[in-house]
Gaussian input, Z-matrix of N, CA and C with variables (Angstrom, degrees):
# hf/3-21g

backbone

0 1
 N
 C     1     B1
 C     2     B2     1     A1
 N     3     B3     2     A2     1     D1
 C     4     B4     3     A3     2     D2
 C     5     B5     4     A4     3     D3
 N     6     B6     5     A5     4     D4
 C     7     B7     6     A6     5     D5
 C     8     B8     7     A7     6     D6
 N     9     B9     8     A8     7     D7
 C    10    B10     9     A9     8     D8
 C    11    B11    10    A10     9     D9
 N    12    B12    11    A11    10    D10
 C    13    B13    12    A12    11    D11
 C    14    B14    13    A13    12    D12
 N    15    B15    14    A14    13    D13
 C    16    B16    15    A15    14    D14
 C    17    B17    16    A16    15    D15
 N    18    B18    17    A17    16    D16
 C    19    B19    18    A18    17    D17
 C    20    B20    19    A19    18    D18
 N    21    B21    20    A20    19    D19
 C    22    B22    21    A21    20    D20
 C    23    B23    22    A22    21    D21
 N    24    B24    23    A23    22    D22
 C    25    B25    24    A24    23    D23
 C    26    B26    25    A25    24    D24
 N    27    B27    26    A26    25    D25
 C    28    B28    27    A27    26    D26
 C    29    B29    28    A28    27    D27
 N    30    B30    29    A29    28    D28
 C    31    B31    30    A30    29    D29
 C    32    B32    31    A31    30    D30
 N    33    B33    32    A32    31    D31
 C    34    B34    33    A33    32    D32
 C    35    B35    34    A34    33    D33
 N    36    B36    35    A35    34    D34
 C    37    B37    36    A36    35    D35
 C    38    B38    37    A37    36    D36
 N    39    B39    38    A38    37    D37
 C    40    B40    39    A39    38    D38
 C    41    B41    40    A40    39    D39
 N    42    B42    41    A41    40    D40
 C    43    B43    42    A42    41    D41
 C    44    B44    43    A43    42    D42
 N    45    B45    44    A44    43    D43
 C    46    B46    45    A45    44    D44
 C    47    B47    46    A46    45    D45
 N    48    B48    47    A47    46    D46
 C    49    B49    48    A48    47    D47
 C    50    B50    49    A49    48    D48
 N    51    B51    50    A50    49    D49
 C    52    B52    51    A51    50    D50
 C    53    B53    52    A52    51    D51
 N    54    B54    53    A53    52    D52
 C    55    B55    54    A54    53    D53
 C    56    B56    55    A55    54    D54
 N    57    B57    56    A56    55    D55
 C    58    B58    57    A57    56    D56
 C    59    B59    58    A58    57    D57
 N    60    B60    59    A59    58    D58
 C    61    B61    60    A60    59    D59
 C    62    B62    61    A61    60    D60
 N    63    B63    62    A62    61    D61
 C    64    B64    63    A63    62    D62
 C    65    B65    64    A64    63    D63
 N    66    B66    65    A65    64    D64
 C    67    B67    66    A66    65    D65
 C    68    B68    67    A67    66    D66
 N    69    B69    68    A68    67    D67
 C    70    B70    69    A69    68    D68
 C    71    B71    70    A70    69    D69
 N    72    B72    71    A71    70    D70
 C    73    B73    72    A72    71    D71
 C    74    B74    73    A73    72    D72
 N    75    B75    74    A74    73    D73
 C    76    B76    75    A75    74    D74
 C    77    B77    76    A76    75    D75
 N    78    B78    77    A77    76    D76
 C    79    B79    78    A78    77    D77
 C    80    B80    79    A79    78    D78
 N    81    B81    80    A80    79    D79
 C    82    B82    81    A81    80    D80
 C    83    B83    82    A82    81    D81
 N    84    B84    83    A83    82    D82
 C    85    B85    84    A84    83    D83
 C    86    B86    85    A85    84    D84
 N    87    B87    86    A86    85    D85
 C    88    B88    87    A87    86    D86
 C    89    B89    88    A88    87    D87
 N    90    B90    89    A89    88    D88
 C    91    B91    90    A90    89    D89
 C    92    B92    91    A91    90    D90
 N    93    B93    92    A92    91    D91
 C    94    B94    93    A93    92    D92
 C    95    B95    94    A94    93    D93
 N    96    B96    95    A95    94    D94
 C    97    B97    96    A96    95    D95
 C    98    B98    97    A97    96    D96
 N    99    B99    98    A98    97    D97
 C   100   B100    99    A99    98    D98
 C   101   B101   100   A100    99    D99
 N   102   B102   101   A101   100   D100
 C   103   B103   102   A102   101   D101
 C   104   B104   103   A103   102   D102
 N   105   B105   104   A104   103   D103
 C   106   B106   105   A105   104   D104
 C   107   B107   106   A106   105   D105
 N   108   B108   107   A107   106   D106
 C   109   B109   108   A108   107   D107
 C   110   B110   109   A109   108   D108
 N   111   B111   110   A110   109   D109
 C   112   B112   111   A111   110   D110
 C   113   B113   112   A112   111   D111
 N   114   B114   113   A113   112   D112
 C   115   B115   114   A114   113   D113
 C   116   B116   115   A115   114   D114
 N   117   B117   116   A116   115   D115
 C   118   B118   117   A117   116   D116
 C   119   B119   118   A118   117   D117
 N   120   B120   119   A119   118   D118
 C   121   B121   120   A120   119   D119
 C   122   B122   121   A121   120   D120
 N   123   B123   122   A122   121   D121
 C   124   B124   123   A123   122   D122
 C   125   B125   124   A124   123   D123
 N   126   B126   125   A125   124   D124
 C   127   B127   126   A126   125   D125
 C   128   B128   127   A127   126   D126
 N   129   B129   128   A128   127   D127
 C   130   B130   129   A129   128   D128
 C   131   B131   130   A130   129   D129
 N   132   B132   131   A131   130   D130
 C   133   B133   132   A132   131   D131
 C   134   B134   133   A133   132   D132
 N   135   B135   134   A134   133   D133
 C   136   B136   135   A135   134   D134
 C   137   B137   136   A136   135   D135
 N   138   B138   137   A137   136   D136
 C   139   B139   138   A138   137   D137
 C   140   B140   139   A139   138   D138
 N   141   B141   140   A140   139   D139
 C   142   B142   141   A141   140   D140
 C   143   B143   142   A142   141   D141
 N   144   B144   143   A143   142   D142
 C   145   B145   144   A144   143   D143
 C   146   B146   145   A145   144   D144
 N   147   B147   146   A146   145   D145
 C   148   B148   147   A147   146   D146
 C   149   B149   148   A148   147   D147
 N   150   B150   149   A149   148   D148
 C   151   B151   150   A150   149   D149
 C   152   B152   151   A151   150   D150
 N   153   B153   152   A152   151   D151
 C   154   B154   153   A153   152   D152
 C   155   B155   154   A154   153   D153
 N   156   B156   155   A155   154   D154
 C   157   B157   156   A156   155   D155
 C   158   B158   157   A157   156   D156
 N   159   B159   158   A158   157   D157
 C   160   B160   159   A159   158   D158
 C   161   B161   160   A160   159   D159
 N   162   B162   161   A161   160   D160
 C   163   B163   162   A162   161   D161
 C   164   B164   163   A163   162   D162
 N   165   B165   164   A164   163   D163
 C   166   B166   165   A165   164   D164
 C   167   B167   166   A166   165   D165
 N   168   B168   167   A167   166   D166
 C   169   B169   168   A168   167   D167
 C   170   B170   169   A169   168   D168
 N   171   B171   170   A170   169   D169
 C   172   B172   171   A171   170   D170
 C   173   B173   172   A172   171   D171
 N   174   B174   173   A173   172   D172
 C   175   B175   174   A174   173   D173
 C   176   B176   175   A175   174   D174
 N   177   B177   176   A176   175   D175
 C   178   B178   177   A177   176   D176
 C   179   B179   178   A178   177   D177
 N   180   B180   179   A179   178   D178
 C   181   B181   180   A180   179   D179
 C   182   B182   181   A181   180   D180
 N   183   B183   182   A182   181   D181
 C   184   B184   183   A183   182   D182
 C   185   B185   184   A184   183   D183
 N   186   B186   185   A185   184   D184
 C   187   B187   186   A186   185   D185
 C   188   B188   187   A187   186   D186
 N   189   B189   188   A188   187   D187
 C   190   B190   189   A189   188   D188
 C   191   B191   190   A190   189   D189
 N   192   B192   191   A191   190   D190
 C   193   B193   192   A192   191   D191
 C   194   B194   193   A193   192   D192
 N   195   B195   194   A194   193   D193
 C   196   B196   195   A195   194   D194
 C   197   B197   196   A196   195   D195
 N   198   B198   197   A197   196   D196
 C   199   B199   198   A198   197   D197
 C   200   B200   199   A199   198   D198
 N   201   B201   200   A200   199   D199
 C   202   B202   201   A201   200   D200
 C   203   B203   202   A202   201   D201
 N   204   B204   203   A203   202   D202
 C   205   B205   204   A204   203   D203
 C   206   B206   205   A205   204   D204
 N   207   B207   206   A206   205   D205
 C   208   B208   207   A207   206   D206
 C   209   B209   208   A208   207   D207
 N   210   B210   209   A209   208   D208
 C   211   B211   210   A210   209   D209
 C   212   B212   211   A211   210   D210
 N   213   B213   212   A212   211   D211
 C   214   B214   213   A213   212   D212
 C   215   B215   214   A214   213   D213
 N   216   B216   215   A215   214   D214
 C   217   B217   216   A216   215   D215
 C   218   B218   217   A217   216   D216
 N   219   B219   218   A218   217   D217
 C   220   B220   219   A219   218   D218
 C   221   B221   220   A220   219   D219
 N   222   B222   221   A221   220   D220
 C   223   B223   222   A222   221   D221
 C   224   B224   223   A223   222   D222
 N   225   B225   224   A224   223   D223
 C   226   B226   225   A225   224   D224
 C   227   B227   226   A226   225   D225
 N   228   B228   227   A227   226   D226
 C   229   B229   228   A228   227   D227
 C   230   B230   229   A229   228   D228
 N   231   B231   230   A230   229   D229
 C   232   B232   231   A231   230   D230
 C   233   B233   232   A232   231   D231
 N   234   B234   233   A233   232   D232
 C   235   B235   234   A234   233   D233
 C   236   B236   235   A235   234   D234
 N   237   B237   236   A236   235   D235
 C   238   B238   237   A237   236   D236
 C   239   B239   238   A238   237   D237
 N   240   B240   239   A239   238   D238
 C   241   B241   240   A240   239   D239
 C   242   B242   241   A241   240   D240
 N   243   B243   242   A242   241   D241
 C   244   B244   243   A243   242   D242
 C   245   B245   244   A244   243   D243
 N   246   B246   245   A245   244   D244
 C   247   B247   246   A246   245   D245
 C   248   B248   247   A247   246   D246
 N   249   B249   248   A248   247   D247
 C   250   B250   249   A249   248   D248
 C   251   B251   250   A250   249   D249
 N   252   B252   251   A251   250   D250
 C   253   B253   252   A252   251   D251
 C   254   B254   253   A253   252   D252
 N   255   B255   254   A254   253   D253
 C   256   B256   255   A255   254   D254
 C   257   B257   256   A256   255   D255
 N   258   B258   257   A257   256   D256
 C   259   B259   258   A258   257   D257
 C   260   B260   259   A259   258   D258
 N   261   B261   260   A260   259   D259
 C   262   B262   261   A261   260   D260
 C   263   B263   262   A262   261   D261
 N   264   B264   263   A263   262   D262
 C   265   B265   264   A264   263   D263
 C   266   B266   265   A265   264   D264
 N   267   B267   266   A266   265   D265
 C   268   B268   267   A267   266   D266
 C   269   B269   268   A268   267   D267
 N   270   B270   269   A269   268   D268
 C   271   B271   270   A270   269   D269
 C   272   B272   271   A271   270   D270
 N   273   B273   272   A272   271   D271
 C   274   B274   273   A273   272   D272
 C   275   B275   274   A274   273   D273
 N   276   B276   275   A275   274   D274
 C   277   B277   276   A276   275   D275
 C   278   B278   277   A277   276   D276
 N   279   B279   278   A278   277   D277
 C   280   B280   279   A279   278   D278
 C   281   B281   280   A280   279   D279
 N   282   B282   281   A281   280   D280
 C   283   B283   282   A282   281   D281
 C   284   B284   283   A283   282   D282
 N   285   B285   284   A284   283   D283
 C   286   B286   285   A285   284   D284
 C   287   B287   286   A286   285   D285
 N   288   B288   287   A287   286   D286
 C   289   B289   288   A288   287   D287
 C   290   B290   289   A289   288   D288
 N   291   B291   290   A290   289   D289
 C   292   B292   291   A291   290   D290
 C   293   B293   292   A292   291   D291
 N   294   B294   293   A293   292   D292
 C   295   B295   294   A294   293   D293
 C   296   B296   295   A295   294   D294
 N   297   B297   296   A296   295   D295
 C   298   B298   297   A297   296   D296
 C   299   B299   298   A298   297   D297
 N   300   B300   299   A299   298   D298
 C   301   B301   300   A300   299   D299
 C   302   B302   301   A301   300   D300
 N   303   B303   302   A302   301   D301
 C   304   B304   303   A303   302   D302
 C   305   B305   304   A304   303   D303
 N   306   B306   305   A305   304   D304
 C   307   B307   306   A306   305   D305
 C   308   B308   307   A307   306   D306

   B1=1.4596
   B2=1.5374
   B3=1.3280
   B4=1.4623
   B5=1.5183
   B6=1.3039
   B7=1.4597
   B8=1.5309
   B9=1.3155
   B10=1.4707
   B11=1.5199
   B12=1.3193
   B13=1.4625
   B14=1.5243
   B15=1.3305
   B16=1.4637
   B17=1.5252
   B18=1.3098
   B19=1.4647
   B20=1.5257
   B21=1.3467
   B22=1.4604
   B23=1.5199
   B24=1.3265
   B25=1.4617
   B26=1.5280
   B27=1.3205
   B28=1.4620
   B29=1.5276
   B30=1.3100
   B31=1.4705
   B32=1.5289
   B33=1.3243
   B34=1.4626
   B35=1.5240
   B36=1.3136
   B37=1.4605
   B38=1.5292
   B39=1.3303
   B40=1.4671
   B41=1.5302
   B42=1.3120
   B43=1.4694
   B44=1.5258
   B45=1.3106
   B46=1.4662
   B47=1.5268
   B48=1.3204
   B49=1.4680
   B50=1.5250
   B51=1.3035
   B52=1.4657
   B53=1.5160
   B54=1.3360
   B55=1.4533
   B56=1.5224
   B57=1.3101
   B58=1.4602
   B59=1.5321
   B60=1.3286
   B61=1.4577
   B62=1.5119
   B63=1.3267
   B64=1.4592
   B65=1.5271
   B66=1.3104
   B67=1.4534
   B68=1.5280
   B69=1.3069
   B70=1.4618
   B71=1.5306
   B72=1.3296
   B73=1.4724
   B74=1.5292
   B75=1.3199
   B76=1.4598
   B77=1.5281
   B78=1.3230
   B79=1.4614
   B80=1.5236
   B81=1.3125
   B82=1.4659
   B83=1.5269
   B84=1.3254
   B85=1.4739
   B86=1.5314
   B87=1.3278
   B88=1.4619
   B89=1.5277
   B90=1.3146
   B91=1.4583
   B92=1.5278
   B93=1.3228
   B94=1.4750
   B95=1.5289
   B96=1.3385
   B97=1.4641
   B98=1.5361
   B99=1.3262
   B100=1.4620
   B101=1.5250
   B102=1.3141
   B103=1.4626
   B104=1.5287
   B105=1.3201
   B106=1.4630
   B107=1.5251
   B108=1.3164
   B109=1.4571
   B110=1.5152
   B111=1.3034
   B112=1.4627
   B113=1.5268
   B114=1.3192
   B115=1.4537
   B116=1.5181
   B117=1.2906
   B118=1.4601
   B119=1.5304
   B120=1.3188
   B121=1.4668
   B122=1.5278
   B123=1.3342
   B124=1.4632
   B125=1.5231
   B126=1.3218
   B127=1.4589
   B128=1.5148
   B129=1.3262
   B130=1.4621
   B131=1.5239
   B132=1.3348
   B133=1.4654
   B134=1.5233
   B135=1.3173
   B136=1.4605
   B137=1.5146
   B138=1.3209
   B139=1.4650
   B140=1.5204
   B141=1.3120
   B142=1.4693
   B143=1.5242
   B144=1.3177
   B145=1.4629
   B146=1.5226
   B147=1.3351
   B148=1.4814
   B149=1.5277
   B150=1.3119
   B151=1.4673
   B152=1.5257
   B153=1.3165
   B154=1.4670
   B155=1.5288
   B156=1.3160
   B157=1.4699
   B158=1.5270
   B159=1.3128
   B160=1.4737
   B161=1.5307
   B162=1.3235
   B163=1.4661
   B164=1.5336
   B165=1.3108
   B166=1.4641
   B167=1.5208
   B168=1.3166
   B169=1.4724
   B170=1.5230
   B171=1.3179
   B172=1.4641
   B173=1.5228
   B174=1.3211
   B175=1.4654
   B176=1.5232
   B177=1.3303
   B178=1.4669
   B179=1.5206
   B180=1.3166
   B181=1.4617
   B182=1.5258
   B183=1.3090
   B184=1.4606
   B185=1.5240
   B186=1.3257
   B187=1.4603
   B188=1.5240
   B189=1.3082
   B190=1.4634
   B191=1.5277
   B192=1.3072
   B193=1.4621
   B194=1.5351
   B195=1.3234
   B196=1.4602
   B197=1.5287
   B198=1.3338
   B199=1.4652
   B200=1.5235
   B201=1.3186
   B202=1.4649
   B203=1.5299
   B204=1.3226
   B205=1.4647
   B206=1.5272
   B207=1.3273
   B208=1.4592
   B209=1.5271
   B210=1.3042
   B211=1.4617
   B212=1.5262
   B213=1.3304
   B214=1.4613
   B215=1.5256
   B216=1.3133
   B217=1.4673
   B218=1.5281
   B219=1.3180
   B220=1.4578
   B221=1.5252
   B222=1.3194
   B223=1.4498
   B224=1.5254
   B225=1.3252
   B226=1.4663
   B227=1.5205
   B228=1.3051
   B229=1.4566
   B230=1.5224
   B231=1.3062
   B232=1.4602
   B233=1.5269
   B234=1.3188
   B235=1.4673
   B236=1.5283
   B237=1.3209
   B238=1.4639
   B239=1.5314
   B240=1.3164
   B241=1.4516
   B242=1.5203
   B243=1.3245
   B244=1.4697
   B245=1.5139
   B246=1.3070
   B247=1.4698
   B248=1.5320
   B249=1.3112
   B250=1.4671
   B251=1.5350
   B252=1.3148
   B253=1.4613
   B254=1.5199
   B255=1.3248
   B256=1.4645
   B257=1.5283
   B258=1.3114
   B259=1.4647
   B260=1.5310
   B261=1.3182
   B262=1.4683
   B263=1.5328
   B264=1.3366
   B265=1.4658
   B266=1.5305
   B267=1.3133
   B268=1.4620
   B269=1.5263
   B270=1.3274
   B271=1.4609
   B272=1.5244
   B273=1.3114
   B274=1.4685
   B275=1.5191
   B276=1.3285
   B277=1.4587
   B278=1.5323
   B279=1.3316
   B280=1.4617
   B281=1.5322
   B282=1.3203
   B283=1.4578
   B284=1.5340
   B285=1.3204
   B286=1.4695
   B287=1.5286
   B288=1.3258
   B289=1.4663
   B290=1.5285
   B291=1.3192
   B292=1.4682
   B293=1.5368
   B294=1.3004
   B295=1.4713
   B296=1.5345
   B297=1.3275
   B298=1.4688
   B299=1.5327
   B300=1.3281
   B301=1.4781
   B302=1.5242
   B303=1.3130
   B304=1.4600
   B305=1.5185
   B306=1.3297
   B307=1.4771
   B308=1.5221
   A1=109.27
   A2=114.83
   A3=119.97
   A4=110.91
   A5=114.12
   A6=118.54
   A7=108.95
   A8=115.63
   A9=120.03
   A10=110.62
   A11=116.50
   A12=121.31
   A13=110.34
   A14=117.74
   A15=121.50
   A16=110.98
   A17=116.74
   A18=120.82
   A19=110.71
   A20=116.88
   A21=119.75
   A22=110.91
   A23=116.72
   A24=120.67
   A25=110.57
   A26=117.39
   A27=120.46
   A28=110.84
   A29=116.16
   A30=120.68
   A31=111.06
   A32=116.56
   A33=121.20
   A34=110.87
   A35=116.64
   A36=120.18
   A37=112.05
   A38=117.13
   A39=120.86
   A40=112.01
   A41=116.99
   A42=122.72
   A43=108.88
   A44=116.46
   A45=120.98
   A46=113.13
   A47=118.81
   A48=120.34
   A49=112.99
   A50=118.69
   A51=121.09
   A52=112.45
   A53=118.77
   A54=120.38
   A55=113.59
   A56=117.36
   A57=121.57
   A58=111.31
   A59=115.75
   A60=120.60
   A61=115.02
   A62=117.93
   A63=120.74
   A64=109.62
   A65=116.45
   A66=119.87
   A67=108.22
   A68=116.64
   A69=119.92
   A70=111.15
   A71=116.78
   A72=120.34
   A73=111.10
   A74=117.17
   A75=120.68
   A76=110.47
   A77=116.78
   A78=120.75
   A79=110.45
   A80=116.94
   A81=120.69
   A82=110.65
   A83=116.65
   A84=120.45
   A85=110.16
   A86=116.64
   A87=120.89
   A88=110.54
   A89=117.97
   A90=121.03
   A91=110.98
   A92=117.95
   A93=120.40
   A94=110.52
   A95=116.19
   A96=120.60
   A97=109.40
   A98=116.79
   A99=121.47
   A100=111.12
   A101=116.74
   A102=120.18
   A103=111.56
   A104=116.60
   A105=120.72
   A106=111.33
   A107=117.67
   A108=121.42
   A109=114.02
   A110=117.77
   A111=120.72
   A112=112.01
   A113=116.28
   A114=119.83
   A115=112.51
   A116=115.54
   A117=120.41
   A118=112.98
   A119=116.53
   A120=120.57
   A121=111.16
   A122=116.92
   A123=118.99
   A124=113.69
   A125=117.23
   A126=119.38
   A127=111.83
   A128=116.16
   A129=121.23
   A130=112.53
   A131=117.01
   A132=120.89
   A133=113.99
   A134=116.64
   A135=121.25
   A136=115.73
   A137=117.36
   A138=118.86
   A139=111.38
   A140=117.61
   A141=120.70
   A142=110.25
   A143=117.24
   A144=120.56
   A145=110.32
   A146=117.39
   A147=119.97
   A148=110.74
   A149=117.12
   A150=120.69
   A151=110.54
   A152=116.51
   A153=120.37
   A154=110.39
   A155=117.29
   A156=120.99
   A157=110.60
   A158=116.35
   A159=120.35
   A160=110.75
   A161=116.83
   A162=120.98
   A163=110.44
   A164=117.09
   A165=121.11
   A166=109.91
   A167=117.09
   A168=120.20
   A169=110.58
   A170=116.70
   A171=119.65
   A172=111.00
   A173=117.37
   A174=121.61
   A175=111.85
   A176=117.15
   A177=118.76
   A178=112.19
   A179=116.74
   A180=120.86
   A181=112.44
   A182=117.21
   A183=122.70
   A184=113.22
   A185=112.77
   A186=119.68
   A187=108.10
   A188=115.86
   A189=119.93
   A190=111.02
   A191=116.92
   A192=121.00
   A193=111.40
   A194=116.49
   A195=119.86
   A196=110.92
   A197=116.88
   A198=120.31
   A199=110.36
   A200=116.91
   A201=121.24
   A202=110.08
   A203=116.27
   A204=120.65
   A205=111.39
   A206=117.49
   A207=121.18
   A208=112.43
   A209=117.21
   A210=121.00
   A211=113.29
   A212=116.71
   A213=120.87
   A214=112.11
   A215=117.37
   A216=121.24
   A217=111.13
   A218=116.70
   A219=121.61
   A220=111.93
   A221=118.01
   A222=120.94
   A223=113.18
   A224=116.72
   A225=120.64
   A226=109.84
   A227=115.56
   A228=122.00
   A229=108.46
   A230=115.97
   A231=120.90
   A232=108.46
   A233=117.20
   A234=119.65
   A235=112.09
   A236=116.71
   A237=120.39
   A238=110.23
   A239=115.20
   A240=120.51
   A241=114.51
   A242=117.93
   A243=123.03
   A244=111.38
   A245=115.48
   A246=121.32
   A247=111.82
   A248=117.10
   A249=120.43
   A250=113.18
   A251=118.03
   A252=121.09
   A253=110.94
   A254=116.09
   A255=120.50
   A256=108.41
   A257=115.98
   A258=120.78
   A259=109.67
   A260=116.71
   A261=121.08
   A262=110.93
   A263=116.64
   A264=120.80
   A265=110.76
   A266=116.01
   A267=120.34
   A268=111.18
   A269=116.44
   A270=120.38
   A271=110.87
   A272=116.70
   A273=120.34
   A274=110.27
   A275=117.07
   A276=121.05
   A277=111.25
   A278=116.87
   A279=120.24
   A280=110.38
   A281=117.39
   A282=119.53
   A283=111.36
   A284=116.71
   A285=119.69
   A286=110.60
   A287=116.12
   A288=120.44
   A289=111.18
   A290=116.62
   A291=121.09
   A292=112.67
   A293=117.19
   A294=120.05
   A295=112.80
   A296=119.26
   A297=118.10
   A298=114.28
   A299=117.54
   A300=120.28
   A301=111.11
   A302=114.65
   A303=122.72
   A304=107.74
   A305=117.09
   A306=119.05
   A307=111.89
   D1=135.08
   D2=179.77
   D3=-76.13
   D4=144.75
   D5=175.63
   D6=-77.89
   D7=164.37
   D8=177.54
   D9=-62.40
   D10=-35.37
   D11=179.33
   D12=-64.82
   D13=-45.59
   D14=178.69
   D15=-63.46
   D16=-39.82
   D17=178.40
   D18=-63.91
   D19=-41.73
   D20=178.39
   D21=-63.19
   D22=-46.17
   D23=-178.88
   D24=-61.78
   D25=-42.81
   D26=178.00
   D27=-60.98
   D28=-43.61
   D29=179.77
   D30=-62.27
   D31=-42.98
   D32=179.55
   D33=-64.42
   D34=-44.16
   D35=-178.02
   D36=-67.60
   D37=-27.74
   D38=176.61
   D39=-79.22
   D40=-22.43
   D41=-177.61
   D42=-88.25
   D43=106.15
   D44=-177.51
   D45=-79.79
   D46=-10.94
   D47=-173.24
   D48=-62.57
   D49=-31.15
   D50=-178.28
   D51=-76.85
   D52=-15.94
   D53=-176.08
   D54=-118.63
   D55=-0.45
   D56=-177.79
   D57=-55.67
   D58=122.81
   D59=178.02
   D60=86.66
   D61=-7.55
   D62=177.75
   D63=-89.86
   D64=151.16
   D65=172.78
   D66=-71.69
   D67=166.44
   D68=177.91
   D69=-59.22
   D70=-41.25
   D71=179.54
   D72=-64.11
   D73=-41.92
   D74=179.55
   D75=-66.13
   D76=-42.76
   D77=178.70
   D78=-63.32
   D79=-39.89
   D80=178.21
   D81=-64.02
   D82=-41.28
   D83=178.43
   D84=-61.84
   D85=-43.93
   D86=179.57
   D87=-65.76
   D88=-40.87
   D89=178.46
   D90=-64.54
   D91=-41.42
   D92=177.32
   D93=-60.97
   D94=-41.53
   D95=177.52
   D96=-59.38
   D97=-45.36
   D98=-178.49
   D99=-65.13
   D100=-43.51
   D101=-179.01
   D102=-61.37
   D103=-32.07
   D104=178.75
   D105=-70.94
   D106=-16.80
   D107=-177.22
   D108=-106.17
   D109=-14.49
   D110=-173.89
   D111=-68.14
   D112=-31.47
   D113=178.21
   D114=68.64
   D115=-164.33
   D116=-176.18
   D117=-94.03
   D118=3.06
   D119=-179.16
   D120=-127.89
   D121=67.84
   D122=-176.94
   D123=-62.69
   D124=-21.64
   D125=176.26
   D126=-63.91
   D127=-29.12
   D128=-179.27
   D129=-93.44
   D130=-31.55
   D131=-173.17
   D132=-110.64
   D133=-16.11
   D134=-170.67
   D135=-57.73
   D136=-45.74
   D137=-177.10
   D138=-68.07
   D139=-38.74
   D140=178.04
   D141=-62.95
   D142=-39.17
   D143=179.20
   D144=-68.61
   D145=-42.23
   D146=178.01
   D147=-61.04
   D148=-42.80
   D149=178.67
   D150=-64.27
   D151=-39.49
   D152=177.76
   D153=-63.28
   D154=-40.81
   D155=178.69
   D156=-59.80
   D157=-45.08
   D158=179.74
   D159=-65.42
   D160=-41.49
   D161=179.76
   D162=-64.49
   D163=-42.27
   D164=178.82
   D165=-62.75
   D166=-47.24
   D167=179.72
   D168=-58.11
   D169=-45.32
   D170=179.48
   D171=-63.13
   D172=-42.03
   D173=-177.54
   D174=-63.55
   D175=-43.46
   D176=-175.86
   D177=-71.27
   D178=-17.44
   D179=178.24
   D180=-100.39
   D181=-1.02
   D182=-170.17
   D183=-92.62
   D184=164.96
   D185=170.71
   D186=-66.44
   D187=167.18
   D188=-179.78
   D189=-59.38
   D190=-42.41
   D191=-178.37
   D192=-63.99
   D193=-46.92
   D194=179.86
   D195=-67.25
   D196=-40.75
   D197=178.25
   D198=-60.93
   D199=-39.56
   D200=178.58
   D201=-57.74
   D202=-45.36
   D203=-179.89
   D204=-66.73
   D205=-41.36
   D206=-177.99
   D207=-69.36
   D208=-36.48
   D209=-176.72
   D210=-85.69
   D211=-15.70
   D212=-178.42
   D213=-60.43
   D214=-29.75
   D215=179.21
   D216=-55.65
   D217=-31.66
   D218=179.87
   D219=-98.82
   D220=5.60
   D221=-179.54
   D222=74.64
   D223=19.90
   D224=179.04
   D225=-91.19
   D226=142.55
   D227=176.79
   D228=-110.88
   D229=131.02
   D230=-179.77
   D231=-61.88
   D232=125.75
   D233=-178.15
   D234=-71.81
   D235=158.29
   D236=176.95
   D237=-59.34
   D238=143.31
   D239=177.79
   D240=85.84
   D241=5.05
   D242=-178.68
   D243=-47.91
   D244=-43.07
   D245=-176.35
   D246=-56.63
   D247=-34.60
   D248=-176.65
   D249=-91.84
   D250=-6.04
   D251=-179.79
   D252=-75.07
   D253=149.90
   D254=173.72
   D255=-78.17
   D256=163.47
   D257=175.80
   D258=-58.29
   D259=-39.93
   D260=178.44
   D261=-59.72
   D262=-47.77
   D263=179.27
   D264=-60.97
   D265=-42.46
   D266=179.82
   D267=-64.30
   D268=-43.38
   D269=-179.52
   D270=-62.75
   D271=-45.55
   D272=178.17
   D273=-58.68
   D274=-45.71
   D275=-179.00
   D276=-62.54
   D277=-47.50
   D278=-177.32
   D279=-63.93
   D280=-45.98
   D281=-178.38
   D282=-65.25
   D283=-36.73
   D284=174.98
   D285=-64.55
   D286=-44.44
   D287=-178.89
   D288=-64.78
   D289=-30.66
   D290=-178.64
   D291=-96.65
   D292=10.75
   D293=-178.38
   D294=-52.88
   D295=-40.58
   D296=-179.58
   D297=-81.30
   D298=-7.08
   D299=-175.23
   D300=-65.58
   D301=137.68
   D302=173.98
   D303=-135.22
   D304=141.94
   D305=179.20
   D306=-70.48

């Protein structure tokens, strides 16, 4: 019998929406961030983490205005120069800013 954690990981890996448009390295970085937050009770935290992954992916690929709206849920403010940042730079910044976040 699969554990809840294994079931969550399988579901995440089958769901391409959180990684669409990201490089393999970027997707791996986002997945590592998520795994650090899932904890030992993925049945309770898993969906919130999956939604956060999708929101982060959308934000790092978004215009400044859209990113502002997507990140506001966490109280994050888009830094100056967002428009000129690479997706990689944006992802690093967002994941660092959300390091203390827990579902």
